[in-house]
Steps between C-alpha positions, in 0.01 A plus 500: 500500500599864476624725778159664531323174585433491877514123535725229366353239271405185688710213361285221365584145405362439152201270510464198272374632168623854564460781755154523653359848438180662625383763252366815664274625221433847656172691508554717195602206282202299622250781447637690200753287311464121550727422202796624708435224753496236227817649350676483837387139538636412156837662572538325834416163346740563212767566762436157651285594799210305644240775544198521727253788518366520859125548468456693825740779404369853482639853550847528654379790716708770335212749449414492871869520596565800275190673637632461854245239609739266681215303658355400164846445347602272787177305475560451129860396559384228739249377245754489218762319707242226542363519145835470323598195704866596461612204708388267219693673220856603428409845369215746458512701177292802390487685166513821703783676677263688729324191636826311539652796684200521733556142609880520516539838664192543718343168606781415746466838671120491508500154658817524708316497833267213419659167601269298277602694188838669551722212388267406216491861376881516491513169317243617247688827449823317432355280230282761321622646171394719211464289184790622285737521797410143591565370149833681466645526853371180659469257209753654262254419223583589140235296318280771347364370169259784413520710186346842438580734213453829684680799646444534874598716794502404867366681808668414830236487772578668831445209737687250286788736431547666837365228724638188333770617260314380190654680204733290286310171537205575267733654243726194504198281428365734231838489326421133427173576318557451128420806289461737795670842492541700824506877533570669832289765669675825585383459861426129546516520880252784546164411656200480267277664762292196596637427847194306614282741696732791409316548171173534693631734768698723264333471157650817351856406590441141393350610168799722421741218581306260279497756218877547527549124491276466194698774321823318578355173368379663178835673444677163471300411190424159652187307411467346845575605857567210735520475876475259789213646706139519387428817700761695309401347168130580548594858589734546204263328257215722614703817445621383159141426403382843609777661296392307191836324487557190287744357756366189672576367850566141604638315799849369437388143580265500201784576260746259662244218490405571140142575602418823318181379329275687742432871440750729672408652836200727458454403135204262527351197675755300693569144399390225733691182594720367224624153428862389505524588129377855565156440347189620685316237700134458418 
């Protein structure tokens, strides 16, 4: 892990058939962009993991935590420690830097004084990873087989970048996508203005930040803007749409998994579950 990560990765003995991974789908993926969850599943399986998707999982508690409601955030942390059943898997992986950071950086502190949960929270924190960081830093995976003839740019999300040190990992994986051309933003590390409840509390500031980000994206001449957090991507896609921009937004997992059949974010009805060959299930 990087220097900014507050906990060391928990060593795990590979299980027969590959590392056991619990996929934390995240609320925004579940509600707004299910194809990202299926893309993450495909990538993890391509990397040799045995993946489970805990059915009881729900919100990680970040909205309550960011709003200062420690009671609700702690209650949610307890629930998720149980729901993810971390003791039964080697790792927990999320296609979201913000959700992964919530678990890694804040669950141990929220549950530090609760004997029934303190040790389990630390264990869960140590084995939780953002998707691209897990594939690159933990597994050392270089098996991307996707192809996409497109010019893209990449937005570094705040929680992933500053909380977990996720910066080079998605770019290293994207370098393996056949036909893909990358163009850098002039300010790739600047916030898009989403910030969870920040965009609700300070809409004018948030709107200006999103507009600046959209301008930067458009200036690259890229056809697609990619990122690793749905909150940021929904925010950027919405601003691009309001500006009448032709630039589309997608989660990086969709491109890496070769699952770009669904309309881009904000472009139309989302695709439902897809088969192992990428075709829609009926």
